[in-house]
N, C-alpha and C positions, 0 to 999 in steps of 0.2 A: 165586688162581692154582692150577692143578692141579699134582700132583706131577710129571707128565710135563714141564710147562713149567719147573719148578724144576730138573729133572735133565738137561735137554737141553743139548747143547754148541753154542752159537751159532756158534763157529768152523767146526765141521763143517757145520752147516746153510748157512752163507755159502759154503763151498767147493762144496757140492753145488749151490746156486743159481747160483754163478758158472759151474760146469761146464755146468749146464743152459742158461744164457744163451749160452755159447759154442757149444754144440751147436745151439741153436735158431737163432742168427744164421748160423752156418756152414752149417747145413742149408738155411736159406732162400736164402742166396746160391748155394749149390750147386744147389738146385732151379731158381733163376732162370737161372743160366748153362747148366745142362744143358738146360732147356727151350728157351733161345735157340739152343743148338747143334743140338738135335734138330730144331727148326723149320727151321733153315738146311739141315740134311741132307735133311729131308723136302721142302723146296722145291726143292732141287737134284735129288732123285729125280723129282719131278713134271716139272721142266723136261726131264729125260732122256726121260720118256715122251712129252712134247710133241715132242721131237726125233725120236722114232721115228715119230710121226704125220706130221711134215713129210717124213721120208724116204719114207713110203708115198705121200704126196700128190705128191712130185716125181718119184719113180722108178717107181711101180707103177700109178698111176691111169690114165695115158694108154694103156699097153699093155693094161691090163685092159679099158678102154673099147673098144679096137679088137678085142680077142678076143671081147667080147660082141657087137659089131656083126657080126663074121664068124662068130659061133656056133661058135667054136673051144673046145670044152669041155675038151680036154686042156690048152690053154694057160691057160684060166681056172683049172683045178685047180692047175697049177704055180704060177701067180701067187699064188693064195690060200694055198696051203700054204707058199709061200716067205715070206709075211708072218709066219707063226708062228715063223720062225727069229729074228725080231727080239726083243730082250730085253723082257720084260714083256707082249708080245702073247700073249694066251691063247686067243682065239677070233675068227674072222672069219666074216661072213655076207654073202651077195650075193643080192638079190632083183631079178630082171629084170622089165621091163615086160610080158614075156610070161608071167609067173606062175611062172617057174622059180626055185628057191631052192638056193643052195649054202652049206653050213655046215661049217666045219672048226674043230677045237680044242674046248676045254672052258670053259664059262662059270664064272667064279669063284664060290665059295659065298658066300651071304649078300649078294650084290650089291656086294662090295668091288672095284670096277673103275672105270676111266675109259672112257667110250664115245665114239667119234667116228664120225660118219656122213658119207659123201661121196656126192654125186649124180653118176652117170656120164652125161655129155652128149657126144654125137658130132656133129661139124660136118662138112659136105660141103667137101672141100678146094677144089673148084671154085667153090662158092658158100658163102662163110663165113657168110652171113646165115641159111642154112638149118641148123638143128640139132635133134637129137632126144634126149629123155631115155630112156636105155636101162635104168636101174635104180638101186639104192641099195646102197652098200657100207657095212657096219657093222663097226667094229673095236673089240674089247674088250681093254683093257690091265689086267691084274690088279695090285692094290695089295698082294697078300699078301706078296710079296718085300720091298716097301718097308716094310711094317709089321714084318716079321721083322728087317730090318736096323736099324730104329729101336729095337726092343726090345733087340737085342744091344748097340747103341751105348749105350743108356740104362743097361743093367746094368753095362757096363764103366766108364762115366763115374761113376755113383753109387757103385760099389764103391771105385773109386780115391779119389774125394773123401771118402767116409766114412772110409776108412783114414787118409787124410791129416788129416782133422778130428779123429779120435780121438787120433792121436799128438800133434798140437799141443795139444789140450785137456788131455790128461794132463800134458804138460810145463808148461803154464800153471798147472794145478791144483797141481802140486808146488811151483812157485815161490810161488804165493799162500799155500799152506799154510805154507811155510817162513818167509815174510816177514811174514805178516799174521794169518792165521786162528788159528794156534796161540796167538798173543799175545792175540787177542780171547777165546779160550777161557779163558786165564789171568785176564783181567780179569773175565769173567763168573763164574768160580769165586770170585774175591775178593769180587765184589758180592753173590753169594748167601750167602756166609759172614759178610758184614759185619753186625755188631750192636754194641750198646753195649759188650759185653765184649771185642770184638776191634778196637775203634777204635785201640788203641795199636799195632797191627801195620800198617806201611806196605805199599803195593803195590810189588813188585819184578818187573820183566819180565826173563826170561833172554835177554838180547841182547848181542851184541858191539858195543861202542861205541868210537868213536875219541875221543881226549881232546879234540881241538880242533874236532870236528865240531859243526855247529849241530844243535839238537834237531829231530827230525822229528815227524810227526804222532803217532806212538805215544808218543814222549817227552812231548809236550804233554798227551796223555790221562793218562799216568801221573802227571805233576806236578799236573794239575788234580784228580785223584782224591785224591791225598795232601793237597792243600790243603783240599779239602772235608772230609776226615777230621779235620784239626786244627780246622777251624771248627765242625764238629759237636760236638766235645768241649767247646768253649767254650760253645756254646748249650745243650747238654743240661742242664748244672747250673742255668742260669737257668730253663729251662722246667719242670724237674721240680718246683720249688717252686710255680710258678704252676699247674701241672696238678694238683698235690695239692689246692690250695685249690678249683680248679674242680671236681674230681671230688667233693669233699665237698659243695659247693653243689649240684651236679647230682644227687647221690644223694638229698639232701633233697627237691629239687624233683621228681625222678622218683618217689620214694615217694609223695609227696602226689598227684602227677598220676595215677599208675597205680592207686592204691588208692581213688580217689574213686568213689563209687557213682553220681554224676552224670557225664554225658558231658562231656568237655573236648576241645575241638578248636581248633587254631590255623590260620588261613587267611592267605594273602597278600592284598594289596589287590584283586587280580583275582578272588578267591574260590576259588583253588586250595588244597587242603588241604596243610598243611605237616606236621603230626603230630596225633595224637589218641590218647586213652587207650582201653583195652579197652572201657569202658562205652559210649563213643560208637560205636566200631566194631561192637559187638554190636547197637546200635540199628539201624544201617543195613545190617548183614549183610555187610560187606566186610572183608577183611584190609587192613592198612595200605598195602601196595603197590598193591592195586586202588583203595583210596580216594584215593590220591594222584593217580590218573589222572582223578578226578572233580572237578567244581567244586561250590561251595556251591549254585549254581543247579540243578545236575543232580540233587541229592537233595532238592530242595524242589518241591512241586507248583506248577504255574503260577499258580494263583490267589493264592498268597502272595508271589510274587516282588516285585510292586510295593510291598507293605507293608514287606517286609524291606529292600528297597533304600532306601525313604524313612527307615526307622529308622537304617540305617547312615549315610546321608548327613547327616541332620539332627541325629542325637543322638550316634552313636558317633564319627564323624569330627569333628563340630563340638564336642561336649561330652565326649568320651572315654568315655562310659558310657551305656548304654541302660537303661530300666526293664525289668522282666520282662514279656515279651509272649508270646502264644500263636501257634503256627503248626503246620504239619505237616511230616513228613519221609517220604521214600520208602524203604522197605526194599528190599533186593536182589531179593526174590521178587515185588516189585510192590505189596505192600499198603502203605497209607498209615496213619500213626498220629500222634496229636497229641502235641505237646511244649511245654514252657515253656522260653524261651530268655532269656538275658541276655548281652549282648555288650559288650566294651570294647576299646579300641585300645591296642596296645603301641607306645610311641613311643621315638624315639632321643634323643640328647643335645640336639638342636635342637628337640625336641618335635614332630617330624614323624611321623605314623603310619607304622609299618613293617608291623605284622601286626594281625589281628583275632582275639581269643580269645573263645570262647563257652562258657558253661555251659548244657548241654542236659539237661533232665529229662523222661523219658517219663511222660506223664500219661494214657496210654491206659487203664491198669488203673483209675485213679481215675475217669475219665469213664465207663468201662464199669460200674464199681460203682455210680456215681450213676445211670446210665441203668437198670441192673437194679433198683436200689432204687425208682426212679420207676415202672418197669413193674410191680414187685411191689405197690407201694402202690396203683397204679391197678387192678390185678387184684383186690386185696383189697377195695378200695372197690366195684368192680363186683360181686364175689361177695356182699359184705354187702348191697349194694343189691338184688340179685336175690333173696337169701334173705329180706330184709325184705319185698320185694314179694310173694314167694311165700308167706311166712307170713301176710301181710295178706290175700292173695287166697284162701288156703286157709280162713282164718277166715271171711271174707265168704262164700265158697262154701258152707261148712257151714251158716251162718246162713240164707243164701238158700235152701239146699236144705230147711231146716226150714220155711221159709215156703212153699215150693212144695208140700210134702207134703200139707197140708190142702186146698190149692187143687185139686191133682190128685184128692185123695180125694173132695171134695164134687162136683167136676165129674163124676167117674165115677158117683157116687150118683145125680146128676140124670140122667145119660145112661142109667142102668139102671132108673130109676124109671118104671114102666109108666103111672102116672097123669099124668106130666108131658106137656105138649103138645109138638108137633113144634118149634115156635119156640124153646121153652125148651131142648130137647135140642140144637138147633143151636147156641145160644149157649154151652151147657155144653161141647159138643164143641170150639168155638173156644177156650174157656178151657183145656180139657185140652191141645189142641195147643200153645198158647202156653206152658203150664206144661212140656210135654215138651221144647220147644225150650230153655226155661230150664234144665231138668235136664241136657240135653246140654252146654249152655254151662258149667254147674257142673262136669260131668265133665272138660271141657277145662281149666278153671281148676285142678282138683285134680291133673290130670296135670302141668301146668306146675309146681305147687308140690310135686310128687312125694309127694302124700298120698293118691293113689288106690291101687288094688290091681292088682298084676300077677299073672297066672297063667302061669307059665313052663312050657313044654313043649318037646320037641324040634321045632324049626321049620326048614323048608327056606327059606332066605332067597331063593334063586333062584326058587323057586315063588312066594314072596310078591311078588317083583318082577314076574313074569309076570301074576299075578292083578291086581295093582294097575294095571298098564298096560292090561289088558283093561277093568277097571272105569272107568278114566279116559279111555278112548278117545273117548267122546262129547264130552268137553271139549277134545280136542286140536284146535288151530287147523289150518286147511288149510295145507299147505306145510311142516308140521313132520315131520321124519323121525326115527324112534325106532330105536335100536340097543341091543342087550344083549350084553355081553362077560363071560362067566363064565370066569374064570381059575382059580378055586379048585377043587381036587379034591373037597373036601367042603364043601358050602355050608350045613351045618346048625349050629344053635346052640341053647342053652336061652334061650327068650324068649317073650314074650307075642305071639302072632301077630296079634291084633287091634290091639295098639298098634304093631307093626311095620308093619302095613298102613296105619295112620293116619299114621305117620311118613313112609313113602315117598309116600303120597298127597299129603301137604302139600308135599313137595319137588317132586313132579312137577307139581302144579297151579301152584305158584309159577313153575316153568320155563315152563309153557304161557303164563301171563300175560306173561312176559317176551319171548315169541316170537310175538306175535299176527300178525306179518307173515311167519312161517315161520322155519325154522332147523333145527338138529340137536340132538336130545336123546340123550345117551349115558349108559348105566348100566353100571357095571363092578362085579363081585363078585370079590374076590381074597383070598387068604390074606395075613394080615399079623399077625405075632407082635410083641409088645412086652414090655417089662420092667416089673415092678412097682417099688414104692419100695425093695424089698430087693434089686433086681437079678435077681429070678427071672423066667424067661420065662413069658409069658401068651399062650396061643393065642387068636387072634381072627380076625374077618373085617373087611375094609374094603369099604364100600359107597360108591361114588363116583357122584354125579349131576352131569352136565355139560350146560350149555345154551349156545347161541350167541346169547342174547338181548341186551337193552340193558344188562345189568349193574346193579350196585348202586352208588349214589353213595358215594364214600369217607366222606363225613360221616355216612352212614346205617349203615355197617357195624357200628360199635360198639353200635347200638341195635336190631338186627334180632331179637334174642331176647327183647326186653322185651315184656311183655304189653300188648296193646291198641295196639302201635305198628304202623302201616301206612302205606304210601305210596300206596295206592289212594284215589282221590277219592270224594267222596260219591256214593252210588248205585251204586257198582261192586262192592259186596259186600265181605266181609272184615271181621273184627272185630279183627284184630291179634293173634290167639291162635295162628295156624298154626305159626310158627316157635317160639313159646314152648312149645307142646305138644311139638314135635319135640325141643326142648332138654330138657324134662322127661322124655320117654320115654327119651332116650339116657342121662340121668343115672340114671334108675330102673334101667336095664340096666347101669349102671356103665361106660358107654362114653364116647366123646368125639366132638366134631364140630368141624370147621374149615371156613372158607369163604375162597375167593379169588375176586375179582371185578374185571372191567375192562370197558371198552366193548365188548370182543369176546365177553363172556359171563361166566357164573358157574359155579363148581365147589364143590359141597358134598361134603366127605369125612367119612364117618361110620365110626367104629371101634367094634365091639362085641365083647366077650369071648365065647368059646364057652360058658363056664360062669361064673356069678357067683361072687364070692369066698365061700368057705365052703360052696358048694353041693355036694351029694352026688349030684346027678342027679335029684332030685325036684323038684316044683313049688315055687316060692318066691313069696312075696308081700312087697311093700315096706310094706304096712300103710298 
């Protein structure tokens, strides 16, 4: 409770409320009576105006009709102006059937008037059945005076009633203050000051009492408070000992509860949180007050609700304790994390379950560590396998190249031998071409194994992209649209232009094969800096090749950079070295490649540093 409420005087507030109620009720009654009286006065004034209209109808209508029949304008004027002498009549108007109009007086402003119209009909005295309509008389009776009188009466009545109400209210307030509210203030002061140290002081109200008079309500309140005071003194001694024991037990429990590194939470049987330690609250990201508004089911993902309900029903409630089981919880920010839970029931003296208590341990870090370890082991196995295959392929390629060298040499000798006949030269030329294809295959294998030679010079990657697209244009299927988006301000880097052409050509040709029925091929060149293992920035370019083709099957994604792996059927070309060569070129340039694929298309993202590690701007070779 605030200090304002502690220091307030209830007696004074009650007096003010009583005064307010008196004024409110009196004002309401005054307004109702005043409204009724004003309505009666208003109705009486309206009847007075109706009486003026009847006077006009009985005394003036016939003379005016005769004057109009006789065309006596002087008499018409006298009759019309005479009507203006009647109270409230502000304007009269006469329109004859001959088109003449007589208007006297002033129309009330704003239309605050009663209007009465009379039809002037003249009958022949000799033949009563014959009659003629001579015109229409319109009389305007102003309500301005009626309204003014109502306002004067209202002001007089309300002022008188307000003065009377105020005097009566002040008198009642003084009586209530003397007989009641000042004693209520004394009781409130006594209650605010009441404590264990002041229980020996009884309550005494400063009142004049008659010896033989029966106790009134205030006396009963005083006696009841003093009786409560003596009862409390007797109870405090017994409770202090019990509370001391309870506090000691609570302190031990609370220390264990709060310092546990595992989450501890107590729920009622409907799943509402009763209390929890800081470890559990930190897991779900809520404070204790917010968490108490949630149920166990609201912090558990839907797929785990049936399992948890079965465990609580069949094990916790039936056997008092559950084994350790895994599930997930929902953090306040929405992310879901795995936990290990063990739940048991807290029972009363009759062994009936009252609450459920759970020990919760966050195992997200453990699962993430295990997943990271598995991914690292898989990556290491993949790297070792590729290195092993690369080493094997490089060794085979060198040996195969040594075998091809004499074949190509002897074939050239036969081709250059003047004494050889044409048929022999033709066969030698076929041998030479086959050996040349073998040499190029060896070069591809050496590029995959990164044992070839790179000659790095300043190379414009954007220009490489344009040249590659021009060279690959004959292989582009009909219906494939190509777009280039150069976002980098500087598209140059130190690299081997021939290998970069080969890298991009392989990616483009693969995209074309995936879009034989048409599609979109987009190539983007953008600045993309990274950090090395020491956290230093490394300037680089990102080359992204996107197609809208059929995509790569998920089971094939881990194998696309393996040598001789291909998804093309027999007779459709392809030796399975395209992406292997791409991988080798990128690793030779100390870059990186990533691939994303779905049924909507495939995106290859290549990152290349602008300068190789340790390079000083000259050409470099990987040996």
